[in-house]
C-alpha positions as CSV (number, residue, x, y, z in Angstrom):
1,M,42.6,-5.6,-9.4
2,S,42.9,-2.2,-11.0
3,R,44.4,0.7,-9.0
4,G,41.0,2.5,-9.2
5,L,39.2,-0.3,-7.5
6,G,42.0,-0.5,-4.9
7,V,41.6,3.2,-4.0
8,F,37.8,2.8,-4.0
9,G,38.0,-0.2,-1.7
10,E,40.4,1.6,0.6
11,C,37.8,4.4,1.1
12,F,35.3,1.9,2.3
13,G,37.6,-0.4,4.2
14,C,37.1,-3.5,2.1
15,V,38.2,-5.1,-1.1
16,A,36.3,-3.7,-4.1
17,S,35.7,-6.2,-7.0
18,S,33.1,-7.7,-9.2
19,D,33.0,-10.7,-6.8
20,T,29.7,-10.8,-5.1
21,S,31.4,-11.5,-1.7
22,S,33.0,-8.0,-1.7
23,C,31.5,-4.9,-0.2
24,M,31.3,-3.3,-3.7
25,K,29.4,-5.7,-5.8
26,H,29.5,-3.6,-9.0
27,A,32.4,-1.3,-8.4
28,H,33.5,-1.4,-12.1
29,Q,30.0,-0.2,-13.2
30,A,30.0,2.6,-10.6
31,L,33.5,3.8,-11.8
32,L,32.2,3.7,-15.5
33,D,29.1,5.6,-14.5
34,V,31.2,8.4,-12.9
35,Y,33.6,8.4,-15.8
36,T,30.7,8.8,-18.2
37,I,29.3,11.7,-16.2
38,R,32.7,13.4,-16.2
39,E,33.1,12.9,-19.9
40,E,29.6,14.1,-20.8
41,I,29.1,16.9,-18.3
42,G,32.7,17.8,-17.4
43,T,32.4,17.3,-13.7
44,V,30.6,15.3,-11.0
45,N,30.8,17.9,-8.3
46,G,27.9,20.2,-7.9
47,L,25.5,17.9,-9.8
48,T,22.1,16.6,-8.7
49,V,22.0,12.9,-9.7
50,A,18.8,10.8,-9.7
51,M,18.6,7.1,-9.4
52,V,15.3,5.7,-10.6
53,G,13.7,2.3,-10.5
54,D,14.3,-0.8,-8.4
55,L,16.8,0.6,-5.9
56,K,16.4,-2.2,-3.4
57,H,17.7,-5.0,-5.6
58,G,19.8,-3.0,-8.0
59,R,23.4,-3.7,-6.8
60,T,24.9,-1.3,-9.3
61,V,23.1,1.6,-7.7
62,H,24.3,0.4,-4.3
63,S,27.9,0.8,-5.5
64,L,27.1,4.1,-7.3
65,I,25.7,5.8,-4.2
66,Q,28.8,4.8,-2.3
67,L,31.1,6.2,-4.9
68,L,29.0,9.4,-5.4
69,S,29.3,9.9,-1.6
70,L,33.0,10.9,-2.3
71,Y,31.8,13.9,-4.4
72,D,30.0,17.1,-3.7
73,V,26.6,16.0,-5.1
74,K,22.9,15.9,-4.3
75,I,21.3,12.5,-4.8
76,R,17.6,12.0,-5.6
77,L,16.3,8.4,-5.1
78,V,13.1,7.6,-7.0
79,A,11.5,4.2,-6.4
80,P,8.1,2.5,-6.1
81,A,7.0,1.6,-2.6
82,G,8.8,-1.5,-1.4
83,L,11.8,-1.0,-3.8
84,E,13.5,1.9,-2.1
85,M,17.2,2.2,-1.6
86,P,18.3,0.2,1.5
87,Q,18.7,2.6,4.4
88,E,22.3,1.5,5.0
89,Y,23.3,3.2,1.7
90,V,21.2,6.2,2.3
91,Q,22.7,6.7,5.8
92,L,26.2,6.2,4.5
93,A,25.7,9.0,2.0
94,K,24.1,11.3,4.6
95,S,26.9,10.6,7.0
96,K,29.3,12.0,4.4
97,G,27.3,15.2,4.1
98,I,25.4,14.3,1.0
99,D,21.9,15.7,0.5
100,V,19.8,12.7,-0.2
101,T,16.1,12.9,-1.0
102,E,13.8,9.9,-1.4
103,A,10.6,10.0,-3.4
104,C,8.1,7.7,-5.2
105,S,7.6,10.0,-8.2
106,T,9.8,11.5,-10.9
107,A,12.4,13.9,-9.7
108,T,11.7,17.6,-10.6
109,H,15.2,18.8,-11.2
110,C,18.2,16.6,-11.9
111,D,21.4,17.1,-13.9
112,T,21.7,13.4,-14.8
113,L,19.7,10.2,-14.3
């Protein structure tokens, strides 16, 4: 396991891997997404990040919301009725002080999607 995944897993009290039995089912993708945001925008902190689509079944967004909860961000979740982000992930982000807004239409202001 890479050191980045080890640190990530330690933050959530579990083993982080691509294995579907771990708590972080797509930790590699979440790390790559945050890396891309940092490379393209210069920072993650202070951004408003929107996740759009099937947030219920999309395991990559489940990992991403957990990782983004370690930053100073606002998260906008946009999904059709019935495909919303599972509340366990929303509550985790909110418990870390993240401003999370859920909607069923396109986000009005976001720095990145």
